C-alpha positions, 0 to 999 in steps of 0.5 A, a space after each residue: 536506476 529506479 526499479 518500480 514494483 507493483 503491490 496490490 490487493 482487494 478489500 472484501 469483508 464478510 458483512 460489506 463485500 467489496 469495500 470502496 473508499 478505504 484510505 490506504 497509507 503506505 509507510 516506512 516500516 515501524 514509522 509514519 513516514 510516507 513512502 513515495 508512490 507511483 501510479 505506473 511501472 515507469 515511475 513517471 506518474 505520481 500517486 497520492 499517499 494516502 489514496 483510496 480503494 476503488 469501488 471494487 475494493 481494489 488498491 494498487 501502487 508502484 514503489 521504487 525497490 532501490 529506495 527501500 533497500 535500507 528498510 529490507 524492501 519492506 513497507 507498512 500498509 495501513 487501511 482505514 474507513 469510518 465505521 469499519 475496524 481494520 486493526 487485524 488487517 493492519 497487523 497483517 500488512 506490517 512489514 510487507 516485502 515489496 516483490 523483487 526487492 531482494 
């Protein structure tokens, strides 16, 4: 049985404040293989991958921890938006452990 757990955050920069419209990609660690995302805990509502942050810079998704057991319950989250440099942030979001996945 699937066990969907929520991962979320907010993008705020010193210069811009909250940043909406940032592209969020979620991958298997160390790859560009997209993870299947859901929009709700029940796992009944699909969510695009990639997706964009909302106007307040908030991003969130659910993923099935059972499907991540082969990769130590980790994902890579990659952020991008034209005109902004997320290289340091992207390093910080490598190998993010999904809550409840252990």
